[in-house]
C-alpha beads as a LAMMPS data file, in Angstrom:
LAMMPS data file: protein, C-alpha beads

381 atoms
380 bonds

1 atom types
1 bond types

-500.0 500.0 xlo xhi
-500.0 500.0 ylo yhi
-500.0 500.0 zlo zhi

Masses

1 110.0

Atoms # bond

1 1 1 -459.984 -442.441 -301.231
2 1 1 -456.278 -442.478 -300.414
3 1 1 -454.012 -440.623 -302.827
4 1 1 -450.215 -440.565 -302.769
5 1 1 -447.688 -438.096 -304.120
6 1 1 -444.374 -438.575 -305.885
7 1 1 -441.926 -436.465 -303.858
8 1 1 -439.546 -436.090 -306.818
9 1 1 -442.248 -434.501 -308.981
10 1 1 -443.219 -432.187 -306.111
11 1 1 -439.634 -430.906 -305.927
12 1 1 -439.553 -430.562 -309.721
13 1 1 -442.814 -428.562 -309.719
14 1 1 -441.441 -426.104 -307.129
15 1 1 -438.152 -425.756 -309.029
16 1 1 -439.988 -425.047 -312.299
17 1 1 -442.124 -422.387 -310.608
18 1 1 -439.047 -420.632 -309.190
19 1 1 -437.165 -420.882 -312.509
20 1 1 -440.097 -419.423 -314.437
21 1 1 -440.479 -416.589 -311.920
22 1 1 -436.739 -415.913 -312.038
23 1 1 -436.675 -415.832 -315.849
24 1 1 -439.619 -413.421 -315.965
25 1 1 -438.206 -411.093 -313.301
26 1 1 -434.751 -411.096 -314.906
27 1 1 -436.343 -409.969 -318.156
28 1 1 -438.329 -407.284 -316.327
29 1 1 -435.182 -406.204 -314.494
30 1 1 -433.198 -405.820 -317.728
31 1 1 -435.925 -404.002 -319.638
32 1 1 -433.887 -400.804 -319.980
33 1 1 -431.286 -402.817 -321.897
34 1 1 -433.895 -404.587 -324.004
35 1 1 -434.847 -403.594 -327.531
36 1 1 -438.460 -404.317 -326.587
37 1 1 -440.873 -401.683 -325.305
38 1 1 -442.151 -401.801 -321.720
39 1 1 -445.463 -403.374 -322.758
40 1 1 -443.738 -405.964 -324.948
41 1 1 -441.501 -406.912 -322.014
42 1 1 -444.610 -407.255 -319.819
43 1 1 -446.204 -409.598 -322.376
44 1 1 -443.063 -411.744 -322.467
45 1 1 -442.867 -411.816 -318.651
46 1 1 -446.563 -412.722 -318.402
47 1 1 -446.127 -415.623 -320.831
48 1 1 -443.059 -416.953 -318.992
49 1 1 -444.435 -416.595 -315.452
50 1 1 -448.007 -417.526 -316.416
51 1 1 -446.666 -420.544 -318.270
52 1 1 -444.677 -421.431 -315.165
53 1 1 -447.858 -421.325 -313.061
54 1 1 -449.588 -423.666 -315.518
55 1 1 -446.616 -426.040 -315.754
56 1 1 -446.155 -426.167 -311.985
57 1 1 -449.817 -427.082 -311.498
58 1 1 -449.794 -429.969 -313.939
59 1 1 -446.453 -431.328 -312.721
60 1 1 -448.061 -431.268 -309.275
61 1 1 -451.087 -433.107 -310.669
62 1 1 -448.838 -435.698 -312.323
63 1 1 -447.224 -436.175 -308.899
64 1 1 -450.635 -437.289 -307.568
65 1 1 -451.067 -441.055 -307.704
66 1 1 -454.687 -442.183 -307.380
67 1 1 -456.019 -445.762 -307.665
68 1 1 -458.244 -444.700 -310.584
69 1 1 -457.660 -443.502 -314.116
70 1 1 -457.404 -439.719 -314.510
71 1 1 -457.973 -437.827 -317.771
72 1 1 -458.183 -434.122 -318.649
73 1 1 -460.633 -432.336 -320.944
74 1 1 -459.128 -430.066 -323.554
75 1 1 -461.084 -426.805 -323.204
76 1 1 -460.653 -426.266 -319.429
77 1 1 -456.981 -427.191 -319.805
78 1 1 -456.501 -424.530 -322.495
79 1 1 -458.401 -421.942 -320.455
80 1 1 -456.303 -422.779 -317.395
81 1 1 -453.181 -421.941 -319.442
82 1 1 -454.495 -418.589 -320.714
83 1 1 -456.015 -417.208 -317.509
84 1 1 -452.771 -416.960 -315.469
85 1 1 -450.965 -415.276 -318.375
86 1 1 -453.567 -412.479 -318.499
87 1 1 -453.702 -412.021 -314.710
88 1 1 -449.904 -412.116 -314.390
89 1 1 -449.513 -409.387 -317.029
90 1 1 -452.052 -407.177 -315.234
91 1 1 -450.364 -407.840 -311.896
92 1 1 -446.898 -406.847 -313.126
93 1 1 -448.333 -403.773 -314.835
94 1 1 -450.006 -402.574 -311.631
95 1 1 -446.871 -403.212 -309.570
96 1 1 -444.289 -401.655 -311.937
97 1 1 -445.963 -399.090 -314.200
98 1 1 -446.529 -396.405 -311.570
99 1 1 -450.044 -395.788 -312.944
100 1 1 -451.484 -396.785 -309.544
101 1 1 -448.675 -395.476 -307.310
102 1 1 -450.450 -395.861 -303.968
103 1 1 -452.314 -399.111 -304.511
104 1 1 -450.163 -400.760 -307.193
105 1 1 -448.593 -403.278 -304.802
106 1 1 -451.773 -404.599 -303.105
107 1 1 -453.715 -404.638 -306.387
108 1 1 -450.838 -406.466 -308.075
109 1 1 -450.652 -408.988 -305.218
110 1 1 -454.402 -409.688 -305.406
111 1 1 -454.204 -410.134 -309.184
112 1 1 -451.164 -412.413 -308.927
113 1 1 -452.834 -414.471 -306.192
114 1 1 -455.940 -414.540 -308.369
115 1 1 -453.859 -415.769 -311.308
116 1 1 -452.532 -418.687 -309.287
117 1 1 -455.917 -419.559 -307.753
118 1 1 -457.884 -419.264 -311.004
119 1 1 -455.339 -421.461 -312.768
120 1 1 -455.554 -424.104 -310.063
121 1 1 -459.317 -424.388 -309.852
122 1 1 -459.811 -424.086 -313.622
123 1 1 -457.233 -426.839 -314.050
124 1 1 -459.049 -428.979 -311.493
125 1 1 -462.249 -428.583 -313.535
126 1 1 -460.408 -430.275 -316.414
127 1 1 -460.057 -433.418 -314.293
128 1 1 -462.264 -436.335 -315.363
129 1 1 -462.214 -439.512 -313.314
130 1 1 -464.508 -441.984 -311.503
131 1 1 -464.519 -440.117 -308.225
132 1 1 -466.021 -436.909 -306.907
133 1 1 -463.821 -433.925 -306.081
134 1 1 -464.879 -431.714 -303.178
135 1 1 -463.317 -428.560 -301.781
136 1 1 -463.661 -427.109 -298.310
137 1 1 -464.369 -423.392 -297.922
138 1 1 -461.570 -423.133 -295.371
139 1 1 -459.150 -424.745 -297.814
140 1 1 -460.118 -422.399 -300.661
141 1 1 -459.754 -419.277 -298.500
142 1 1 -456.462 -420.488 -297.000
143 1 1 -455.007 -421.313 -300.425
144 1 1 -455.985 -417.931 -301.896
145 1 1 -454.608 -416.032 -298.878
146 1 1 -451.323 -417.940 -299.127
147 1 1 -451.086 -417.087 -302.827
148 1 1 -451.843 -413.374 -302.279
149 1 1 -449.516 -413.044 -299.259
150 1 1 -446.548 -414.669 -300.961
151 1 1 -447.261 -412.702 -304.159
152 1 1 -447.232 -409.482 -302.112
153 1 1 -443.828 -410.442 -300.716
154 1 1 -442.488 -411.127 -304.218
155 1 1 -443.803 -407.826 -305.638
156 1 1 -442.469 -405.982 -302.571
157 1 1 -439.002 -407.330 -303.353
158 1 1 -439.415 -406.079 -306.929
159 1 1 -439.928 -402.496 -305.727
160 1 1 -436.345 -402.268 -304.554
161 1 1 -433.585 -401.354 -306.994
162 1 1 -432.612 -404.339 -309.115
163 1 1 -428.849 -403.754 -309.200
164 1 1 -428.457 -406.761 -306.911
165 1 1 -429.173 -410.182 -308.373
166 1 1 -429.869 -411.365 -304.824
167 1 1 -433.028 -409.236 -304.723
168 1 1 -434.160 -410.682 -308.035
169 1 1 -433.556 -414.189 -306.714
170 1 1 -435.437 -413.367 -303.492
171 1 1 -438.444 -412.059 -305.447
172 1 1 -438.388 -415.091 -307.773
173 1 1 -438.141 -417.518 -304.865
174 1 1 -441.040 -415.826 -303.074
175 1 1 -443.156 -415.901 -306.237
176 1 1 -442.244 -419.506 -307.027
177 1 1 -443.141 -420.542 -303.480
178 1 1 -446.396 -418.564 -303.767
179 1 1 -447.354 -420.585 -306.841
180 1 1 -446.369 -423.903 -305.248
181 1 1 -447.774 -423.201 -301.778
182 1 1 -451.159 -422.185 -303.141
183 1 1 -451.387 -425.411 -305.159
184 1 1 -450.405 -427.799 -302.369
185 1 1 -452.442 -426.030 -299.674
186 1 1 -455.456 -426.309 -301.985
187 1 1 -454.741 -429.980 -302.744
188 1 1 -454.320 -430.757 -299.049
189 1 1 -457.863 -429.500 -298.512
190 1 1 -459.316 -431.316 -301.541
191 1 1 -461.215 -434.558 -300.981
192 1 1 -461.404 -437.348 -303.561
193 1 1 -464.289 -439.747 -302.975
194 1 1 -464.520 -443.004 -304.932
195 1 1 -468.054 -443.518 -306.237
196 1 1 -467.609 -446.952 -307.775
197 1 1 -469.518 -446.106 -310.929
198 1 1 -467.826 -444.955 -314.159
199 1 1 -468.662 -441.455 -315.320
200 1 1 -468.957 -440.259 -318.883
201 1 1 -465.897 -438.393 -320.029
202 1 1 -466.194 -435.381 -322.284
203 1 1 -464.617 -435.887 -325.669
204 1 1 -461.851 -435.268 -326.541
205 1 1 -459.718 -435.933 -323.471
206 1 1 -456.013 -435.687 -322.662
207 1 1 -454.616 -438.740 -320.972
208 1 1 -451.781 -438.379 -318.490
209 1 1 -449.143 -439.613 -320.938
210 1 1 -450.026 -436.957 -323.515
211 1 1 -450.296 -434.301 -320.827
212 1 1 -446.909 -435.343 -319.436
213 1 1 -445.382 -434.795 -322.887
214 1 1 -446.863 -431.287 -323.101
215 1 1 -445.673 -430.464 -319.584
216 1 1 -442.180 -431.776 -320.380
217 1 1 -442.038 -429.491 -323.443
218 1 1 -443.266 -426.512 -321.407
219 1 1 -440.660 -427.265 -318.716
220 1 1 -437.924 -427.374 -321.339
221 1 1 -439.020 -424.019 -322.780
222 1 1 -439.102 -422.393 -319.328
223 1 1 -435.666 -423.694 -318.350
224 1 1 -434.258 -422.675 -321.730
225 1 1 -435.798 -419.208 -321.398
226 1 1 -434.216 -418.845 -317.963
227 1 1 -430.782 -419.842 -319.228
228 1 1 -430.941 -417.504 -322.235
229 1 1 -432.152 -414.515 -320.213
230 1 1 -429.611 -415.150 -317.445
231 1 1 -426.681 -415.134 -319.886
232 1 1 -424.775 -411.827 -320.200
233 1 1 -425.654 -409.660 -323.183
234 1 1 -423.488 -410.105 -326.261
235 1 1 -420.895 -407.507 -327.158
236 1 1 -421.085 -406.296 -330.733
237 1 1 -418.043 -407.421 -332.738
238 1 1 -417.703 -404.088 -334.524
239 1 1 -417.132 -402.224 -331.278
240 1 1 -413.651 -402.006 -329.878
241 1 1 -413.277 -402.275 -326.131
242 1 1 -412.637 -398.730 -324.990
243 1 1 -413.625 -396.198 -322.418
244 1 1 -416.179 -393.677 -323.591
245 1 1 -414.224 -391.042 -321.739
246 1 1 -411.570 -389.253 -323.732
247 1 1 -408.260 -389.177 -321.840
248 1 1 -406.740 -385.692 -321.620
249 1 1 -403.265 -384.846 -322.823
250 1 1 -400.513 -384.876 -320.146
251 1 1 -400.409 -381.062 -320.095
252 1 1 -404.085 -381.049 -319.142
253 1 1 -403.845 -383.397 -316.148
254 1 1 -404.146 -380.516 -313.663
255 1 1 -407.652 -379.799 -314.907
256 1 1 -408.725 -383.371 -315.558
257 1 1 -412.345 -382.857 -314.570
258 1 1 -412.778 -380.058 -317.104
259 1 1 -410.755 -381.853 -319.771
260 1 1 -412.533 -385.208 -319.539
261 1 1 -415.143 -385.555 -322.215
262 1 1 -417.785 -388.057 -323.204
263 1 1 -418.497 -389.338 -326.691
264 1 1 -422.050 -388.917 -328.007
265 1 1 -423.655 -390.022 -331.245
266 1 1 -423.007 -393.236 -333.142
267 1 1 -420.104 -394.769 -335.046
268 1 1 -421.100 -392.786 -338.151
269 1 1 -421.217 -389.402 -336.449
270 1 1 -419.629 -388.482 -333.138
271 1 1 -419.286 -385.424 -330.963
272 1 1 -417.665 -384.808 -327.585
273 1 1 -418.945 -382.790 -324.653
274 1 1 -417.412 -381.955 -321.272
275 1 1 -418.570 -384.166 -318.438
276 1 1 -419.294 -381.118 -316.299
277 1 1 -421.994 -380.119 -318.813
278 1 1 -423.964 -383.353 -318.351
279 1 1 -427.277 -382.879 -316.542
280 1 1 -428.716 -386.406 -316.699
281 1 1 -428.386 -389.743 -318.476
282 1 1 -431.430 -391.910 -319.269
283 1 1 -431.554 -395.523 -320.453
284 1 1 -432.862 -395.939 -324.004
285 1 1 -433.104 -399.639 -324.812
286 1 1 -429.558 -400.966 -325.194
287 1 1 -428.254 -397.402 -325.354
288 1 1 -428.735 -394.070 -323.562
289 1 1 -429.818 -390.472 -324.015
290 1 1 -427.653 -387.760 -322.484
291 1 1 -429.078 -384.412 -321.435
292 1 1 -426.479 -381.616 -321.317
293 1 1 -426.095 -377.858 -321.223
294 1 1 -425.261 -376.140 -324.498
295 1 1 -423.136 -372.940 -324.660
296 1 1 -426.216 -370.653 -324.846
297 1 1 -427.309 -372.096 -321.491
298 1 1 -430.152 -374.243 -322.758
299 1 1 -430.823 -377.955 -322.353
300 1 1 -430.117 -380.382 -325.199
301 1 1 -430.409 -384.168 -325.467
302 1 1 -428.424 -386.510 -327.672
303 1 1 -428.121 -390.242 -328.327
304 1 1 -425.178 -392.218 -326.900
305 1 1 -424.388 -395.772 -328.037
306 1 1 -423.042 -396.822 -324.626
307 1 1 -425.439 -398.626 -322.228
308 1 1 -426.267 -397.191 -318.824
309 1 1 -424.582 -400.121 -317.072
310 1 1 -421.207 -399.071 -318.556
311 1 1 -421.643 -395.324 -318.138
312 1 1 -422.675 -395.496 -314.477
313 1 1 -419.314 -396.632 -312.998
314 1 1 -417.374 -394.261 -315.271
315 1 1 -419.372 -391.157 -314.401
316 1 1 -419.841 -391.858 -310.703
317 1 1 -416.398 -390.374 -309.983
318 1 1 -417.726 -387.048 -311.303
319 1 1 -420.815 -387.055 -309.024
320 1 1 -423.055 -388.199 -311.886
321 1 1 -424.614 -391.060 -310.001
322 1 1 -427.381 -393.623 -310.358
323 1 1 -430.319 -392.779 -308.096
324 1 1 -432.779 -394.760 -310.230
325 1 1 -432.305 -397.966 -312.196
326 1 1 -432.936 -396.106 -315.481
327 1 1 -431.342 -392.711 -314.771
328 1 1 -428.126 -390.969 -313.734
329 1 1 -428.212 -387.402 -312.396
330 1 1 -425.466 -384.818 -311.990
331 1 1 -425.384 -383.930 -308.291
332 1 1 -424.077 -380.417 -309.074
333 1 1 -426.983 -379.731 -311.436
334 1 1 -429.787 -380.745 -309.060
335 1 1 -431.532 -377.713 -307.562
336 1 1 -433.992 -379.613 -305.368
337 1 1 -436.358 -382.520 -304.882
338 1 1 -440.052 -382.527 -305.737
339 1 1 -442.493 -385.017 -304.216
340 1 1 -445.703 -386.023 -305.959
341 1 1 -447.838 -388.537 -304.098
342 1 1 -445.396 -391.265 -303.057
343 1 1 -442.823 -390.588 -305.797
344 1 1 -439.820 -388.251 -305.610
345 1 1 -438.230 -386.394 -308.533
346 1 1 -435.008 -384.429 -308.918
347 1 1 -435.422 -380.954 -310.452
348 1 1 -432.692 -378.917 -312.073
349 1 1 -431.658 -375.270 -312.152
350 1 1 -431.265 -375.380 -315.928
351 1 1 -434.918 -376.327 -316.474
352 1 1 -437.477 -376.385 -313.663
353 1 1 -439.855 -378.420 -315.841
354 1 1 -437.331 -381.258 -316.111
355 1 1 -437.974 -384.080 -313.629
356 1 1 -435.939 -387.264 -313.153
357 1 1 -437.446 -389.948 -310.875
358 1 1 -435.503 -391.016 -307.788
359 1 1 -435.821 -394.497 -306.283
360 1 1 -437.347 -394.552 -302.817
361 1 1 -434.266 -396.231 -301.372
362 1 1 -432.030 -393.471 -302.797
363 1 1 -433.967 -390.360 -301.687
364 1 1 -432.277 -390.078 -298.289
365 1 1 -428.816 -390.623 -299.780
366 1 1 -429.372 -387.950 -302.449
367 1 1 -430.768 -385.475 -299.898
368 1 1 -427.712 -385.962 -297.713
369 1 1 -425.276 -385.536 -300.602
370 1 1 -427.068 -382.400 -301.796
371 1 1 -426.852 -380.889 -298.312
372 1 1 -423.154 -381.731 -297.990
373 1 1 -422.336 -380.353 -301.438
374 1 1 -423.941 -377.030 -300.464
375 1 1 -422.154 -376.920 -297.119
376 1 1 -425.347 -377.533 -295.143
377 1 1 -425.138 -379.736 -292.063
378 1 1 -428.300 -381.668 -291.227
379 1 1 -428.656 -381.767 -287.427
380 1 1 -432.067 -383.407 -287.415
381 1 1 -432.123 -386.696 -285.590

Bonds

1 1 1 2
2 1 2 3
3 1 3 4
4 1 4 5
5 1 5 6
6 1 6 7
7 1 7 8
8 1 8 9
9 1 9 10
10 1 10 11
11 1 11 12
12 1 12 13
13 1 13 14
14 1 14 15
15 1 15 16
16 1 16 17
17 1 17 18
18 1 18 19
19 1 19 20
20 1 20 21
21 1 21 22
22 1 22 23
23 1 23 24
24 1 24 25
25 1 25 26
26 1 26 27
27 1 27 28
28 1 28 29
29 1 29 30
30 1 30 31
31 1 31 32
32 1 32 33
33 1 33 34
34 1 34 35
35 1 35 36
36 1 36 37
37 1 37 38
38 1 38 39
39 1 39 40
40 1 40 41
41 1 41 42
42 1 42 43
43 1 43 44
44 1 44 45
45 1 45 46
46 1 46 47
47 1 47 48
48 1 48 49
49 1 49 50
50 1 50 51
51 1 51 52
52 1 52 53
53 1 53 54
54 1 54 55
55 1 55 56
56 1 56 57
57 1 57 58
58 1 58 59
59 1 59 60
60 1 60 61
61 1 61 62
62 1 62 63
63 1 63 64
64 1 64 65
65 1 65 66
66 1 66 67
67 1 67 68
68 1 68 69
69 1 69 70
70 1 70 71
71 1 71 72
72 1 72 73
73 1 73 74
74 1 74 75
75 1 75 76
76 1 76 77
77 1 77 78
78 1 78 79
79 1 79 80
80 1 80 81
81 1 81 82
82 1 82 83
83 1 83 84
84 1 84 85
85 1 85 86
86 1 86 87
87 1 87 88
88 1 88 89
89 1 89 90
90 1 90 91
91 1 91 92
92 1 92 93
93 1 93 94
94 1 94 95
95 1 95 96
96 1 96 97
97 1 97 98
98 1 98 99
99 1 99 100
100 1 100 101
101 1 101 102
102 1 102 103
103 1 103 104
104 1 104 105
105 1 105 106
106 1 106 107
107 1 107 108
108 1 108 109
109 1 109 110
110 1 110 111
111 1 111 112
112 1 112 113
113 1 113 114
114 1 114 115
115 1 115 116
116 1 116 117
117 1 117 118
118 1 118 119
119 1 119 120
120 1 120 121
121 1 121 122
122 1 122 123
123 1 123 124
124 1 124 125
125 1 125 126
126 1 126 127
127 1 127 128
128 1 128 129
129 1 129 130
130 1 130 131
131 1 131 132
132 1 132 133
133 1 133 134
134 1 134 135
135 1 135 136
136 1 136 137
137 1 137 138
138 1 138 139
139 1 139 140
140 1 140 141
141 1 141 142
142 1 142 143
143 1 143 144
144 1 144 145
145 1 145 146
146 1 146 147
147 1 147 148
148 1 148 149
149 1 149 150
150 1 150 151
151 1 151 152
152 1 152 153
153 1 153 154
154 1 154 155
155 1 155 156
156 1 156 157
157 1 157 158
158 1 158 159
159 1 159 160
160 1 160 161
161 1 161 162
162 1 162 163
163 1 163 164
164 1 164 165
165 1 165 166
166 1 166 167
167 1 167 168
168 1 168 169
169 1 169 170
170 1 170 171
171 1 171 172
172 1 172 173
173 1 173 174
174 1 174 175
175 1 175 176
176 1 176 177
177 1 177 178
178 1 178 179
179 1 179 180
180 1 180 181
181 1 181 182
182 1 182 183
183 1 183 184
184 1 184 185
185 1 185 186
186 1 186 187
187 1 187 188
188 1 188 189
189 1 189 190
190 1 190 191
191 1 191 192
192 1 192 193
193 1 193 194
194 1 194 195
195 1 195 196
196 1 196 197
197 1 197 198
198 1 198 199
199 1 199 200
200 1 200 201
201 1 201 202
202 1 202 203
203 1 203 204
204 1 204 205
205 1 205 206
206 1 206 207
207 1 207 208
208 1 208 209
209 1 209 210
210 1 210 211
211 1 211 212
212 1 212 213
213 1 213 214
214 1 214 215
215 1 215 216
216 1 216 217
217 1 217 218
218 1 218 219
219 1 219 220
220 1 220 221
221 1 221 222
222 1 222 223
223 1 223 224
224 1 224 225
225 1 225 226
226 1 226 227
227 1 227 228
228 1 228 229
229 1 229 230
230 1 230 231
231 1 231 232
232 1 232 233
233 1 233 234
234 1 234 235
235 1 235 236
236 1 236 237
237 1 237 238
238 1 238 239
239 1 239 240
240 1 240 241
241 1 241 242
242 1 242 243
243 1 243 244
244 1 244 245
245 1 245 246
246 1 246 247
247 1 247 248
248 1 248 249
249 1 249 250
250 1 250 251
251 1 251 252
252 1 252 253
253 1 253 254
254 1 254 255
255 1 255 256
256 1 256 257
257 1 257 258
258 1 258 259
259 1 259 260
260 1 260 261
261 1 261 262
262 1 262 263
263 1 263 264
264 1 264 265
265 1 265 266
266 1 266 267
267 1 267 268
268 1 268 269
269 1 269 270
270 1 270 271
271 1 271 272
272 1 272 273
273 1 273 274
274 1 274 275
275 1 275 276
276 1 276 277
277 1 277 278
278 1 278 279
279 1 279 280
280 1 280 281
281 1 281 282
282 1 282 283
283 1 283 284
284 1 284 285
285 1 285 286
286 1 286 287
287 1 287 288
288 1 288 289
289 1 289 290
290 1 290 291
291 1 291 292
292 1 292 293
293 1 293 294
294 1 294 295
295 1 295 296
296 1 296 297
297 1 297 298
298 1 298 299
299 1 299 300
300 1 300 301
301 1 301 302
302 1 302 303
303 1 303 304
304 1 304 305
305 1 305 306
306 1 306 307
307 1 307 308
308 1 308 309
309 1 309 310
310 1 310 311
311 1 311 312
312 1 312 313
313 1 313 314
314 1 314 315
315 1 315 316
316 1 316 317
317 1 317 318
318 1 318 319
319 1 319 320
320 1 320 321
321 1 321 322
322 1 322 323
323 1 323 324
324 1 324 325
325 1 325 326
326 1 326 327
327 1 327 328
328 1 328 329
329 1 329 330
330 1 330 331
331 1 331 332
332 1 332 333
333 1 333 334
334 1 334 335
335 1 335 336
336 1 336 337
337 1 337 338
338 1 338 339
339 1 339 340
340 1 340 341
341 1 341 342
342 1 342 343
343 1 343 344
344 1 344 345
345 1 345 346
346 1 346 347
347 1 347 348
348 1 348 349
349 1 349 350
350 1 350 351
351 1 351 352
352 1 352 353
353 1 353 354
354 1 354 355
355 1 355 356
356 1 356 357
357 1 357 358
358 1 358 359
359 1 359 360
360 1 360 361
361 1 361 362
362 1 362 363
363 1 363 364
364 1 364 365
365 1 365 366
366 1 366 367
367 1 367 368
368 1 368 369
369 1 369 370
370 1 370 371
371 1 371 372
372 1 372 373
373 1 373 374
374 1 374 375
375 1 375 376
376 1 376 377
377 1 377 378
378 1 378 379
379 1 379 380
380 1 380 381
């Protein structure tokens, strides 16, 4: 039986998949500035991306024009919507949590590819029409491998630091293409054979018009989610635009580094500490926690109502730099680097038990800066 496809709906299905992936990854990228916990962010990302997988599939199915009536049973359709959400959440957890540091990426890629494949074939089981649907083993294997390979590429992009929106877009595009490619490779290897005899349809069924309405609503929600997440965060009206650094008096300009101070606490209660006493800064939702040395020589930590994204450029001039998307470290306070499995941590002279993670792409840069600051020249090639 000859089937045709509406090219416009194919393009729409790919665009929806990329938009859903982009919205989910943007939310995952901005989790340190979110009021949600890590697991809550994962749930939201799983719903957005998993919903995008489901929506892409059914837009692709609506693009298929067959010379017979096509309906969809309710239960398999519902299951096909839930399965990718669960698998997507597990995939993102494996790839980003660090619980499986060595195998997180391949396990996450297999789970993500499994999410796409399980959604597709469960969704195909919902199809009820007067023709038989047959799959080739080669087509099934090829479709699953395409989904896993492209998912691996997307998760690999996610492992890099997310300061650049280009990397987020690259990961989202790879994931969106993984979702779309798996579907169309599978459909290319699916055979529809007209049997000429009507088959009994399970009751109740979803006709294409009703399904199109549901898909249109899901598409609207995905696009709206993308737009809302992509918008810059709001600035609280009760905050005045100011630098968190206290400017020294003119007589103190000669010792500006020692005189510069940072404001800690909230609007109700503030305190100021010297920048040179800062050991580290860690993202805490929309705000931060600052670790610093107290006069007795011990380590203390206090809340700061300024987000990491605003502190980073201000403190970088004082060698308190961002070597991880959620942390700043004071170069002059780092006593060494400690490697555990495939992760690297900065350790500090003030407290050997304190460890701050360092991004893989920043380890070499930090090692070089530490050597230069101590007057050591690295002659290794």
